[in-house]
BASE-442068 format. One record per residue: residue in three letters; x, y, z of N, C-alpha, C, O in turn. Coordinates in steps of 0.02 Angstrom, whole numbers, plus 50000, padded with zeros to 5 digits. Example, Ala and Ser with C-alpha at 12.3 -4.5 7.8 and 13.67 -1.06 7.14 Angstrom:
 badren   n.X   n.Y   n.Z  ca.X  ca.Y  ca.Z   c.X   c.Y   c.Z   o.X   o.Y   o.Z
    Ala 50660 49716 50390 50615 49775 50390 50660 49835 50390 50712 49834 50423
    Ser 50642 49888 50354 50684 49947 50357 50645 50002 50394 50670 50057 50402
This chain:
 badren   n.X   n.Y   n.Z  ca.X  ca.Y  ca.Z   c.X   c.Y   c.Z   o.X   o.Y   o.Z
    Unk 47548 51617 49703 47513 51643 49646 47527 51598 49585 47583 51576 49574
    Unk 47474 51584 49548 47481 51541 49489 47503 51582 49429 47473 51633 49412
    Unk 47557 51558 49396 47582 51590 49336 47576 51540 49278 47607 51487 49280
    Unk 47536 51558 49228 47526 51515 49170 47563 51545 49111 47547 51600 49089
    Unk 47613 51509 49084 47654 51535 49029 47638 51495 48966 47640 51434 48965
    Unk 47620 51532 48913 47605 51502 48848 47651 51533 48796 47657 51594 48791
    Unk 47684 51490 48757 47725 51516 48702 47693 51494 48636 47677 51436 48627
    Unk 47684 51542 48591 47649 51530 48529 47700 51513 48474 47745 51552 48459
    Unk 47692 51454 48443 47733 51431 48387 47806 51418 48404 47848 51414 48359
    Unk 47823 51410 48468 47890 51389 48488 47887 51363 48559 47838 51373 48594
    Unk 47939 51329 48580 47943 51301 48647 47992 51344 48688 48051 51348 48673
    Unk 47966 51375 48740 48008 51415 48784 48050 51369 48828 48025 51319 48854
    Unk 48114 51385 48836 48157 51342 48878 48145 51357 48952 48115 51407 48971
    Unk 48168 51311 48993 48156 51314 49066 48186 51378 49096 48157 51407 49141
    Unk 48244 51399 49071 48277 51459 49097 48233 51521 49087 48227 51562 49132
    Unk 48203 51527 49027 48159 51583 49013 48096 51581 49056 48075 51632 49082
    Unk 48067 51522 49063 48008 51515 49105 48022 51532 49178 47981 51565 49211
    Unk 48080 51511 49203 48099 51527 49272 48107 51602 49281 48086 51631 49331
    Unk 48139 51635 49232 48149 51707 49234 48082 51743 49237 48073 51788 49277
    Unk 48035 51722 49194 47970 51754 49191 47932 51743 49257 47902 51790 49283
    Unk 47933 51682 49283 47898 51669 49346 47926 51711 49403 47888 51738 49443
    Unk 47992 51718 49406 48024 51758 49458 48002 51831 49454 47985 51862 49505
    Unk 48002 51858 49393 47982 51928 49384 47909 51939 49400 47891 51987 49434
    Unk 47866 51895 49374 47794 51903 49383 47775 51894 49457 47730 51928 49481
    Unk 47807 51848 49491 47792 51837 49562 47806 51898 49605 47776 51906 49658
    Unk 47851 51941 49582 47866 52003 49620 47806 52050 49620 47803 52095 49663
    Unk 47759 52042 49574 47699 52084 49573 47657 52076 49636 47624 52122 49657
    Unk 47659 52016 49665 47620 52005 49726 47649 52043 49785 47615 52052 49835
    Unk 47712 52066 49780 47740 52109 49832 47709 52179 49828 47704 52213 49879
    Unk 47689 52200 49769 47659 52266 49759 47587 52266 49783 47565 52314 49815
    Unk 47551 52212 49767 47480 52209 49785 47463 52137 49805 47474 52090 49767
    Unk 47435 52129 49865 47420 52062 49892 47363 52027 49857 47358 51966 49860
    Unk 47320 52065 49823 47259 52036 49793 47268 52004 49725 47219 51992 49691
    Unk 47330 51990 49704 47341 51958 49639 47321 51885 49643 47347 51847 49684
    Unk 47273 51865 49601 47248 51796 49602 47288 51750 49556 47299 51692 49573
    Unk 47308 51776 49499 47345 51735 49452 47367 51776 49392 47344 51832 49383
    Unk 47411 51749 49352 47435 51784 49293 47439 51736 49234 47451 51676 49241
    Unk 47430 51765 49175 47438 51728 49113 47489 51766 49071 47481 51825 49057
    Unk 47541 51731 49050 47594 51761 49009 47592 51727 48941 47594 51665 48936
    Unk 47589 51767 48888 47591 51740 48820 47652 51769 48784 47661 51829 48781
    Unk 47693 51724 48757 47753 51744 48721 47743 51731 48647 47721 51677 48627
    Unk 47759 51781 48606 47750 51774 48533 47811 51801 48497 47846 51845 48523
    Unk 47823 51775 48438 47875 51802 48394 47839 51829 48333 47805 51792 48297
    Unk 47846 51894 48321 47814 51925 48263 47862 51921 48204 47922 51932 48211
    Unk 47836 51904 48146 47878 51897 48086 47889 51963 48051 47875 51970 47992
    Unk 47915 52011 48087 47929 52076 48058 48003 52080 48040 48044 52041 48065
    Unk 48020 52127 47997 48091 52136 47979 48130 52166 48038 48191 52160 48041
    Unk 48095 52198 48083 48127 52230 48140 48159 52178 48187 48135 52122 48192
    Unk 48213 52198 48220 48245 52153 48269 48203 52147 48332 48208 52098 48368
    Unk 48162 52198 48344 48119 52197 48403 48055 52159 48387 48002 52189 48381
    Unk 48061 52093 48381 48004 52053 48360 47979 52005 48414 47938 51961 48400
    Unk 48003 52012 48475 47981 51969 48531 47927 52006 48571 47937 52064 48591
    Unk 47871 51973 48582 47815 52005 48616 47798 51966 48679 47792 51905 48678
    Unk 47790 52003 48734 47767 51973 48797 47702 52007 48816 47699 52068 48824
    Unk 47649 51967 48824 47585 51992 48846 47571 51962 48915 47575 51901 48923
    Unk 47556 52004 48963 47543 51980 49031 47475 52005 49054 47462 52065 49052
    Unk 47433 51959 49076 47367 51976 49104 47367 51956 49177 47379 51898 49194
    Unk 47354 52004 49220 47352 51992 49292 47279 51993 49315 47243 52041 49302
    Unk 47258 51941 49350 47191 51937 49377 47192 51960 49449 47229 51933 49491
    Unk 47151 52010 49463 47141 52031 49532 47066 52029 49545 47026 52022 49498
    Unk 47047 52035 49606 46976 52029 49624 46934 52079 49584 46942 52140 49591
    Unk 46889 52053 49543 46843 52096 49507 46867 52122 49439 46826 52149 49402
    Unk 46930 52115 49422 46952 52140 49357 47019 52110 49336 47050 52072 49373
    Unk 47040 52128 49275 47103 52105 49247 47144 52166 49227 47117 52215 49202
    Unk 47209 52162 49237 47255 52213 49212 47297 52181 49157 47311 52121 49160
    Unk 47316 52220 49107 47349 52192 49049 47406 52237 49026 47401 52298 49028
    Unk 47461 52206 49005 47517 52242 48975 47545 52201 48918 47552 52140 48924
    Unk 47561 52234 48863 47590 52201 48804 47651 52242 48784 47645 52302 48770
    Unk 47709 52211 48782 47770 52246 48764 47809 52206 48712 47807 52145 48711
    Unk 47843 52243 48669 47881 52213 48615 47954 52237 48621 47967 52295 48635
    Unk 48001 52190 48611 48071 52207 48621 48115 52159 48581 48091 52116 48544
    Unk 48183 52167 48592 48231 52123 48558 48234 52054 48589 48251 52005 48555
    Unk 48218 52049 48654 48220 51985 48688 48158 51977 48732 48127 52026 48751
    Unk 48141 51915 48747 48084 51903 48790 48096 51929 48860 48050 51952 48893
    Unk 48158 51925 48883 48175 51951 48950 48161 52026 48955 48131 52049 49003
    Unk 48184 52063 48905 48174 52135 48905 48100 52153 48899 48075 52198 48934
    Unk 48064 52117 48856 47992 52129 48848 47955 52113 48914 47909 52149 48933
    Unk 47974 52059 48947 47944 52041 49010 47957 52094 49064 47912 52113 49101
    Unk 48020 52117 49067 48038 52169 49115 47994 52231 49108 47967 52256 49157
    Unk 47987 52255 49046 47948 52317 49036 47874 52305 49048 47839 52350 49074
    Unk 47848 52246 49031 47778 52230 49043 47764 52225 49118 47713 52250 49143
    Unk 47809 52193 49155 47800 52186 49228 47803 52255 49261 47765 52269 49307
    Unk 47847 52298 49237 47852 52366 49265 47787 52405 49252 47763 52440 49296
    Unk 47759 52398 49192 47695 52431 49177 47639 52405 49222 47598 52444 49245
    Unk 47638 52340 49233 47587 52310 49277 47598 52331 49350 47549 52341 49387
    Unk 47660 52338 49370 47674 52361 49438 47643 52431 49449 47613 52445 49501
    Unk 47652 52474 49399 47623 52542 49404 47546 52538 49405 47514 52575 49443
    Unk 47517 52495 49365 47444 52487 49364 47419 52462 49432 47368 52485 49457
    Unk 47454 52413 49461 47434 52387 49526 47440 52439 49580 47398 52443 49625
    Unk 47492 52480 49577 47501 52534 49626 47444 52583 49621 47416 52604 49671
    Unk 47426 52602 49559 47369 52648 49548 47304 52617 49574 47264 52651 49606
    Unk 47294 52553 49561 47234 52519 49583 47230 52518 49660 47177 52530 49689
    Unk 47286 52504 49691 47291 52502 49764 47273 52570 49795 47238 52574 49845
    Unk 47298 52624 49763 47283 52691 49788 47209 52709 49780 47180 52742 49823
    Unk 47178 52685 49725 47108 52699 49714 47064 52663 49765 47013 52690 49787
    Unk 47085 52604 49786 47047 52565 49836 47049 52601 49904 47000 52601 49941
    Unk 47107 52631 49920 47115 52664 49985 47072 52725 49992 47056 52745 50048
    Unk 47052 52756 49937 47013 52818 49939 46943 52806 49963 46903 52853 49969
């Protein structure tokens, strides 16, 4: 599965990119029809400490699933976004079976 990672206004280090790829690749274990993913990392200039945003778009046959999460770290935001997408993929898989 192709994972495209984009970081806005900063350069993501290799360790963070590897972490994201590993987490996102686990989505293909939930649903075989995942064609590719796009991950966008942003830092919001808010006073809040939770200013790291991870947006993940998953392409499956015929549609796209999307999750956007904000947290203290990119790892935590990625974890929660991947979990939300896992639930969406599970729901999609159940709808196909009906």
